[in-house]
The first five atom37 places (N, CA, C, CB, O) and aatype in JSON, in Angstrom:
{
  "aatype": [20, 20, 20, 20, 20, 20, 20, 20, 20, 20, 20, 20, 20, 20, 20, 20, 20, 20, 20, 20, 20, 20, 20, 20, 20, 20, 20, 20, 20, 20, 20, 20, 20, 20, 20, 20, 20, 20, 20, 20, 20, 20, 20, 20, 20, 20, 20, 20, 20, 20, 20, 20, 20, 20, 20, 20, 20, 20, 20, 20],
  "atom_mask": [
    [1, 1, 1, 1, 1],
    [1, 1, 1, 1, 1],
    [1, 1, 1, 1, 1],
    [1, 1, 1, 1, 1],
    [1, 1, 1, 1, 1],
    [1, 1, 1, 1, 1],
    [1, 1, 1, 1, 1],
    [1, 1, 1, 1, 1],
    [1, 1, 1, 1, 1],
    [1, 1, 1, 1, 1],
    [1, 1, 1, 1, 1],
    [1, 1, 1, 1, 1],
    [1, 1, 1, 1, 1],
    [1, 1, 1, 1, 1],
    [1, 1, 1, 1, 1],
    [1, 1, 1, 1, 1],
    [1, 1, 1, 1, 1],
    [1, 1, 1, 1, 1],
    [1, 1, 1, 1, 1],
    [1, 1, 1, 1, 1],
    [1, 1, 1, 1, 1],
    [1, 1, 1, 1, 1],
    [1, 1, 1, 1, 1],
    [1, 1, 1, 1, 1],
    [1, 1, 1, 1, 1],
    [1, 1, 1, 1, 1],
    [1, 1, 1, 1, 1],
    [1, 1, 1, 1, 1],
    [1, 1, 1, 1, 1],
    [1, 1, 1, 1, 1],
    [1, 1, 1, 1, 1],
    [1, 1, 1, 1, 1],
    [1, 1, 1, 1, 1],
    [1, 1, 1, 1, 1],
    [1, 1, 1, 1, 1],
    [1, 1, 1, 1, 1],
    [1, 1, 1, 1, 1],
    [1, 1, 1, 1, 1],
    [1, 1, 1, 1, 1],
    [1, 1, 1, 1, 1],
    [1, 1, 1, 1, 1],
    [1, 1, 1, 1, 1],
    [1, 1, 1, 1, 1],
    [1, 1, 1, 1, 1],
    [1, 1, 1, 1, 1],
    [1, 1, 1, 1, 1],
    [1, 1, 1, 1, 1],
    [1, 1, 1, 1, 1],
    [1, 1, 1, 1, 1],
    [1, 1, 1, 1, 1],
    [1, 1, 1, 1, 1],
    [1, 1, 1, 1, 1],
    [1, 1, 1, 1, 1],
    [1, 1, 1, 1, 1],
    [1, 1, 1, 1, 1],
    [1, 1, 1, 1, 1],
    [1, 1, 1, 1, 1],
    [1, 1, 1, 1, 1],
    [1, 1, 1, 1, 1],
    [1, 1, 1, 1, 1]
  ],
  "atom_positions": [
    [[-42.68, 1.88, -31.5], [-43.81, 1.17, -30.95], [-43.32, 0.04, -30.06], [-44.72, 0.63, -32.07], [-42.36, -0.66, -30.37]],
    [[-44.0, -0.12, -28.96], [-43.61, -1.16, -28.0], [-44.17, -2.51, -28.4], [-44.08, -0.79, -26.6], [-45.34, -2.63, -28.78]],
    [[-43.33, -3.5, -28.32], [-43.76, -4.87, -28.6], [-44.17, -5.54, -27.29], [-42.61, -5.68, -29.29], [-43.57, -5.31, -26.24]],
    [[-45.21, -6.36, -27.37], [-45.65, -7.16, -26.24], [-45.33, -8.61, -26.59], [-47.2, -6.96, -25.93], [-45.83, -9.15, -27.58]],
    [[-44.49, -9.23, -25.79], [-44.05, -10.59, -26.06], [-44.88, -11.59, -25.28], [-42.56, -10.76, -25.72], [-45.41, -11.28, -24.21]],
    [[-44.99, -12.8, -25.82], [-45.7, -13.9, -25.17], [-45.1, -15.2, -25.67], [-47.25, -13.85, -25.46], [-44.28, -15.22, -26.59]],
    [[-45.51, -16.31, -25.03], [-45.08, -17.64, -25.44], [-46.27, -18.35, -26.06], [-44.51, -18.45, -24.24], [-47.28, -18.57, -25.4]],
    [[-46.15, -18.71, -27.33], [-47.19, -19.47, -28.02], [-46.97, -20.94, -27.68], [-47.16, -19.23, -29.59], [-46.11, -21.61, -28.27]],
    [[-47.75, -21.43, -26.72], [-47.53, -22.81, -26.27], [-48.0, -23.82, -27.31], [-48.24, -23.05, -24.94], [-47.6, -24.99, -27.25]],
    [[-48.84, -23.41, -28.24], [-49.31, -24.32, -29.29], [-48.17, -24.63, -30.28], [-50.51, -23.7, -30.04], [-48.02, -25.77, -30.71]],
    [[-47.38, -23.61, -30.62], [-46.28, -23.79, -31.57], [-44.91, -23.79, -30.9], [-46.33, -22.7, -32.62], [-43.89, -23.92, -31.58]],
    [[-44.89, -23.63, -29.59], [-43.64, -23.61, -28.81], [-42.65, -22.59, -29.36], [-42.99, -25.0, -28.81], [-41.51, -22.92, -29.7]],
    [[-43.11, -21.34, -29.42], [-42.23, -20.27, -29.89], [-42.61, -18.94, -29.26], [-42.28, -20.17, -31.41], [-43.73, -18.74, -28.8]],
    [[-41.65, -18.03, -29.26], [-41.88, -16.67, -28.8], [-42.64, -15.93, -29.89], [-40.53, -15.95, -28.45], [-42.33, -16.07, -31.08]],
    [[-43.63, -15.13, -29.49], [-44.38, -14.3, -30.41], [-44.48, -12.9, -29.83], [-45.8, -14.9, -30.68], [-44.23, -12.69, -28.64]],
    [[-44.84, -11.94, -30.68], [-45.03, -10.57, -30.2], [-46.17, -9.91, -30.95], [-43.73, -9.75, -30.36], [-46.58, -10.37, -32.02]],
    [[-46.68, -8.84, -30.36], [-47.69, -8.01, -31.02], [-47.35, -6.56, -30.76], [-49.12, -8.36, -30.53], [-46.62, -6.23, -29.82]],
    [[-47.89, -5.69, -31.6], [-47.72, -4.25, -31.44], [-49.12, -3.66, -31.27], [-46.95, -3.6, -32.67], [-49.8, -3.4, -32.27]],
    [[-49.56, -3.45, -30.03], [-50.92, -2.96, -29.79], [-51.21, -1.66, -30.55], [-51.14, -2.74, -28.3], [-50.41, -0.72, -30.53]],
    [[-52.36, -1.64, -31.21], [-52.79, -0.45, -31.95], [-52.2, -0.33, -33.35], [-52.43, 0.76, -31.19], [-52.51, 0.62, -34.06]],
    [[-51.38, -1.27, -33.75], [-50.71, -1.2, -35.06], [-51.63, -1.71, -36.17], [-49.39, -2.0, -35.04], [-52.3, -2.73, -36.0]],
    [[-51.64, -1.01, -37.29], [-52.36, -1.48, -38.47], [-51.34, -2.11, -39.4], [-53.15, -0.31, -39.19], [-50.4, -1.45, -39.85]],
    [[-51.52, -3.4, -39.69], [-50.57, -4.14, -40.51], [-50.86, -3.91, -41.99], [-50.63, -5.63, -40.18], [-51.96, -3.51, -42.37]],
    [[-49.84, -4.16, -42.81], [-49.95, -3.94, -44.26], [-51.08, -4.74, -44.88], [-48.64, -4.3, -44.95], [-51.66, -4.33, -45.89]],
    [[-51.41, -5.89, -44.29], [-52.48, -6.73, -44.84], [-53.87, -6.27, -44.38], [-52.26, -8.18, -44.43], [-54.87, -6.92, -44.68]],
    [[-53.92, -5.14, -43.65], [-55.2, -4.56, -43.24], [-55.67, -4.96, -41.86], [-56.23, -4.94, -44.21], [-56.65, -4.41, -41.37]],
    [[-54.99, -5.9, -41.22], [-55.39, -6.31, -39.87], [-54.99, -5.24, -38.86], [-54.74, -7.67, -39.5], [-53.89, -4.69, -38.92]],
    [[-55.9, -4.95, -37.93], [-55.63, -4.03, -36.83], [-55.39, -4.84, -35.57], [-56.8, -3.02, -36.62], [-56.19, -5.72, -35.23]],
    [[-54.3, -4.56, -34.87], [-54.03, -5.23, -33.61], [-54.76, -4.49, -32.5], [-52.5, -5.29, -33.33], [-54.59, -3.28, -32.33]],
    [[-55.56, -5.21, -31.76], [-56.26, -4.64, -30.6], [-56.3, -5.7, -29.5], [-57.71, -4.17, -30.98], [-55.94, -6.85, -29.73]],
    [[-56.73, -5.29, -28.31], [-56.83, -6.25, -27.22], [-57.85, -7.33, -27.53], [-57.19, -5.54, -25.92], [-57.72, -8.46, -27.06]],
    [[-58.87, -7.0, -28.3], [-59.89, -7.99, -28.66], [-59.45, -8.91, -29.79], [-61.18, -7.3, -29.05], [-59.84, -10.07, -29.84]],
    [[-58.63, -8.38, -30.7], [-58.13, -9.16, -31.84], [-56.62, -8.95, -32.0], [-58.87, -8.77, -33.15], [-56.18, -8.25, -32.91]],
    [[-55.84, -9.55, -31.1], [-54.39, -9.37, -31.19], [-53.83, -10.07, -32.43], [-53.7, -9.92, -29.92], [-54.3, -11.13, -32.83]],
    [[-52.82, -9.46, -33.01], [-52.13, -10.03, -34.17], [-50.75, -10.46, -33.68], [-52.03, -8.98, -35.38], [-49.84, -9.64, -33.53]],
    [[-50.59, -11.75, -33.42], [-49.33, -12.28, -32.92], [-48.42, -12.63, -34.09], [-49.57, -13.51, -32.03], [-48.84, -13.28, -35.05]],
    [[-47.18, -12.2, -34.0], [-46.18, -12.45, -35.04], [-45.03, -13.26, -34.43], [-45.65, -11.11, -35.65], [-44.72, -13.1, -33.25]],
    [[-44.4, -14.12, -35.23], [-43.3, -14.93, -34.69], [-42.1, -14.06, -34.32], [-42.87, -16.0, -35.71], [-41.82, -13.05, -34.96]],
    [[-41.4, -14.49, -33.29], [-40.18, -13.8, -32.83], [-39.17, -14.86, -32.4], [-40.49, -12.8, -31.65], [-39.47, -16.05, -32.38]],
    [[-38.0, -14.41, -32.08], [-36.94, -15.27, -31.58], [-36.68, -14.95, -30.11], [-35.64, -15.1, -32.43], [-36.95, -13.83, -29.66]],
    [[-36.17, -15.91, -29.38], [-35.82, -15.65, -27.99], [-34.83, -14.5, -27.88], [-35.23, -16.91, -27.34], [-34.85, -13.75, -26.9]],
    [[-33.98, -14.34, -28.88], [-32.98, -13.26, -28.87], [-33.63, -11.88, -29.0], [-31.97, -13.47, -29.99], [-32.98, -10.87, -28.74]],
    [[-34.9, -11.82, -29.42], [-35.61, -10.54, -29.54], [-36.13, -10.03, -28.19], [-36.78, -10.69, -30.5], [-36.49, -8.86, -28.07]],
    [[-36.16, -10.89, -27.19], [-36.69, -10.49, -25.89], [-35.83, -9.39, -25.28], [-36.78, -11.7, -24.95], [-34.61, -9.39, -25.45]],
    [[-36.46, -8.46, -24.55], [-35.68, -7.43, -23.87], [-34.7, -8.05, -22.86], [-36.62, -6.44, -23.16], [-34.92, -9.15, -22.36]],
    [[-33.65, -7.33, -22.59], [-32.63, -7.81, -21.66], [-33.26, -8.13, -20.32], [-31.51, -6.77, -21.5], [-34.04, -7.34, -19.78]],
    [[-32.93, -9.29, -19.78], [-33.42, -9.69, -18.48], [-34.75, -10.44, -18.52], [-33.56, -8.5, -17.63], [-35.19, -10.93, -17.48]],
    [[-35.39, -10.53, -19.68], [-36.67, -11.24, -19.8], [-36.39, -12.64, -20.33], [-37.67, -10.48, -20.73], [-35.7, -12.82, -21.33]],
    [[-36.93, -13.62, -19.64], [-36.74, -15.01, -20.03], [-38.06, -15.57, -20.57], [-36.24, -15.85, -18.82], [-39.13, -15.03, -20.28]],
    [[-37.98, -16.64, -21.33], [-39.18, -17.29, -21.87], [-40.13, -17.65, -20.73], [-38.81, -18.55, -22.68], [-41.35, -17.53, -20.87]],
    [[-39.58, -18.09, -19.61], [-40.4, -18.49, -18.47], [-41.21, -17.33, -17.9], [-39.51, -19.08, -17.38], [-42.22, -17.56, -17.23]],
    [[-40.79, -16.09, -18.16], [-41.49, -14.9, -17.67], [-42.71, -14.53, -18.51], [-40.54, -13.74, -17.63], [-43.56, -13.77, -18.05]],
    [[-42.8, -15.07, -19.73], [-43.84, -14.66, -20.67], [-45.18, -15.32, -20.36], [-43.42, -14.99, -22.1], [-45.24, -16.44, -19.87]],
    [[-46.26, -14.59, -20.66], [-47.57, -15.2, -20.53], [-47.78, -16.15, -21.69], [-48.69, -14.12, -20.49], [-47.17, -15.99, -22.75]],
    [[-48.63, -17.14, -21.49], [-48.88, -18.13, -22.53], [-50.09, -17.72, -23.35], [-49.08, -19.52, -21.91], [-51.12, -17.3, -22.81]],
    [[-49.95, -17.86, -24.66], [-51.05, -17.61, -25.59], [-51.14, -18.79, -26.55], [-50.86, -16.26, -26.36], [-50.2, -19.58, -26.65]],
    [[-52.24, -18.9, -27.23], [-52.4, -19.93, -28.26], [-52.71, -19.24, -29.57], [-53.53, -20.95, -27.88], [-53.8, -18.7, -29.76]],
    [[-51.74, -19.25, -30.47], [-51.89, -18.58, -31.76], [-52.47, -19.56, -32.76], [-50.53, -18.01, -32.26], [-51.92, -20.64, -32.98]],
    [[-53.57, -19.16, -33.37], [-54.21, -20.01, -34.36], [-53.54, -19.82, -35.71], [-55.72, -19.71, -34.46], [-53.06, -18.74, -36.03]],
    [[-53.52, -20.88, -36.5], [-52.91, -20.81, -37.84], [-53.77, -20.01, -38.78], [-52.69, -22.22, -38.42], [-53.42, -19.84, -39.95]]
  ]
}
């Protein structure tokens, strides 16, 4: 499954989601209700920088 990375400007960290994925806790990731998960800068694909990511605001 492809990960979609973004920058959570609220928490100042890289996050990712897996579109269409159903998580163990029952949450479904969709474009209307994305499930953002924490990631590390080292998880980014080769050649992608934090500055390249779109900004999102992940709620606690």
